[in-house]
N, C-alpha and C positions, 0 to 999 in steps of 0.2 A: 504494499500499499503506500503510495507517495502521496504527500500532502500537496494539493494544488493551490489552495488558499484557505486563509483564516480571516473571519470577519468579527470585530468586537460589536455586541448588540446591546444597545441601552435606550435606543429612541426609534421612532417611527422612520426616520431618514435611514438608519441602519438596516431596518427591515427591507427597504427599497433596495438598498446597496447589495444585500444579500441576494435578493431576487435577480438582479442584474448580473452579478458574478455568477451565479449558479447557471444562468442562461448561456452566458458567454462560454464557460468551461463545457457545458453539454454540447453546444455547438461545435467546439473545438474538438471534442471527442468523436463526433460523427452522428449524434442523435438526430432523429428526424424533428420536424418542427413541433409536432404534437408531443413528443417526449421531452423536448425542451421546455414546452410550457408546463408539462406535468411536474418535471424536475424543479423548475424555477418556482413554481406555486408551493410545492412541498417545502422548498427551502424558506421561502417567505413565511409560511405558516409555522415552522420551527422558530424562525427569528422573531415573529409576533409573539409567541409564546415565551420567548426569552425577554422581550421588551417589557413585560408585565412584572419582571422581577426588579423591585426597587432597591434591594440590598447591594447588588453589585452588578456591573455589566455581565453579560453572558458572552459566549463565543461560539460561533458556528464554524465547523471545519468542513471543508470540501476535499475529497480525495478520490482516487481511482480505487476500484476493487476488481479483484480478480478471483475466479473460481472455476476450477476445471476448464481452463482456457478460455472462459468466457470474461469479458470486460465489462464493468459496469461504473456507475456514478455513485459515490457514497457521501452522504451528508449526515454529519454527527453533532451532537451537543449535550451538555449537561443541563438538566432542568431540575426545578425544585420537585421533589418527591410528591408533594401534595397537589402538583399539576398533572399527575399521571392518572389517566382514567381507569376505573376498575375494569378488570377482564370481563369480557362478556357484552360491553356495550356495542350494540350493533347501529344504533342510530343516535342522533344528537338529542339529548334531553334539554328541554328549555331552561331548566334551572342549573345546567352544568356551566362552570367557569368558562371564560373565553379561552384560557390557555388549554384546558381539557379539550375544547372544541378544536382548537388549533391542532393539537397532537393527533386527534383522530382523523381529522381531515388530510393531515400530512401523510399518515400511514396508509390511507386509502389510495394515494396517488402513486405509489411505488410498488415494486415487485416484492420487496422484503422490508420488514420493519422489526427491530429489536428493541425492547424496552428493558434495561437491566437496573434494577434497585442497587444502588451502591452502599447506601447507608440510610439512616433515619431522615436525612434531609435531601439527598440528591439521587438522581437516576441518570442514566446515560441513554440517550435515544440515537439509534443508528438507522438510517433508511438507505436503501440500495435500489436503483434502477438499473437494470441490465440491458446492455446495448443488443439490439436484435441483429 
């Protein structure tokens, strides 16, 4: 895995920057226009979830992924554990927090999503979109 880019996220402007950077990298990797849009939207949803953290800026990391000679685009970040939706949510509940909605939406846009709870306060979110 090689890291292509890192973006610090603390405001709405950073969300836009994450979206633009994800689209640029996806295009460079050879993703079609529709997948570029999916990747950039997933990245912006993760960044949006991070922008709700008033404690400290978050960071979103874009990198290449490989598995069995298949190439992909990986987006990862650390989020507050309280923003992780409970397993089994198939739809968006109206009373769900915005960061939880963002994470659910981001996971639905990619081929693989992994949420790993690291401790009582943080979880790592990793999203991968495979190049066809």
